[in-house]
N, C-alpha and C positions, 0 to 999 in steps of 0.2 A: 504494499500500500504506500503510494506516494503522499506525503502531507501537501496539502495546497494551502498557501498564505492567502488571506483575504487582502484585497488592496480596496481602499477608499481614497478619496482626495487627499485625507489627511492622515490615514493610518495603514499599517501593515500588520496582520496579525495571524497567529496560529494558536487557536484556542480550542483544545479538544478536552471534553468533559466526559467522564464515566459516570454515569446514574445509576443507581439500583434503588427500587421502590417496591412496596408491598401493599396489597388490598388490607382492608381492616380485618382484624382478627386473624391474619394470614389465611384467609379463606382460599381455596384452591379455584379460584375463578376461571382460570386458563384452561381447566379441564372441561368446562361448559362448551359444548359444541360452537364453533364459530366466533367465540369471544376473543380468542388470541388473533384470529385473522383480522376481525373488525377493529381491534384495538391497534394493530399496526397499521391499518388503513387510515384511521383518525389521527394517529401519531404523525404519520406522513403528511397529511393535509395541514396539521397545526405547524410542522416544522417547515413546509414550504411557505406558509404565511409569515412565519418569523425569520425566514432566511437562514434556517439551521440546515446544515447537511447532515443526514443520517449516514454514519459509517457503518454501524451494525446496530441491530435490534433483536433481541430475543427474550423469549418468555419461559419461565419454568412454571410448575403448577402454582405457585404462590409467590412469585415475584417476576419482576421485569429488569433486564439490563439493557441500558442504551449507551452508546458510544457516539456522540456528537460533536461537530465542528461547528462552533457557534461565533457570530459576530461579537465584538468587544463590547457593544452597548448594552448586551443582555446579561444579566446577573444569573448565577445557578438557581437562586430562590425564585426570580422570575420566570425563568424557563419552566421549573417544576411546577409552578402555580399555574401557568398557561395550559401545559400538557395534562396536569391531573385534572384541573377544572372542566376542560373541554371533554377529555375521554370519560370522566365520571358521569357528566351530565347526559352524554349520547349513549353511553353503554346501559344507563340505568333506565332510559326511555326504551331502548331497544330490546333488552333481555329481562323478561318478566322474573328470572331467578335473582336478578341484581336490583330490581325495582323496589325491593322491600328495604334495602340498606340505606340508611339516612345518607351515608357518604360512602364512596367506593374505596378511596385511599386513605391511608394513615397520614398524618402531617408529617411524618419522618420520611427521610431518604438520606441516601449515601451519595457523595458526590467526590471524585478525585480528578485533578487535572492531569493531563499526560502531555508530555512532550515528544520530541521525535524519537526518543530512545524507546519507550515502551508502548507506543501506540500499536504497533502490530501485535503485540502480546496481549493487551487489552481486548483488542478485535478478536483474536482467537479465543481468547476466554469466553467472551460474551456469546460467540457462535458455537461453543463446545458445550454450553449449559445443557441443552436438550440431549446431547448424546452421552451424558453420563449415566443415565438410567436405563 
C-alpha cells in the first residue's frame, strides 16, 4: 500500500487513524443477516461526504475496525461522532432487531495514529479479523 499525501492550498498531510468501536453491551450485531454489508455501505457514504479515504474496514461479531486516511481539519472524535451517529440512526430504522436499542454504539472507541512504518501492518491486521475464527 502506498501512502498518499493530501494536498490543499495550505497543507500537505498524511493522517491515518485506526479506529475500533463496539455496539452497546457488546451485542453481536454483525451476525444479523445483512447488517455488516449495510454498515459498510453507510460508512462508505459518510466517508465520501467527509472526504475520508477508507483504507480498510472489517467487522467481527461484536466490533468494527476501520483504517482511515483523513483530512487534517477533522478530529478523531468528530469522525467517530459522524460515523456512529449516521450508521446508528439508519441501521436502527432498517433492522427490526436493532430498532429496540436506544442507541446502537457505545460512547467509547479506540483510536491510534499510524505513520508510514506501520500502516501496512494495521491494514493487514484489520483485514485478518474475520479469518481468525
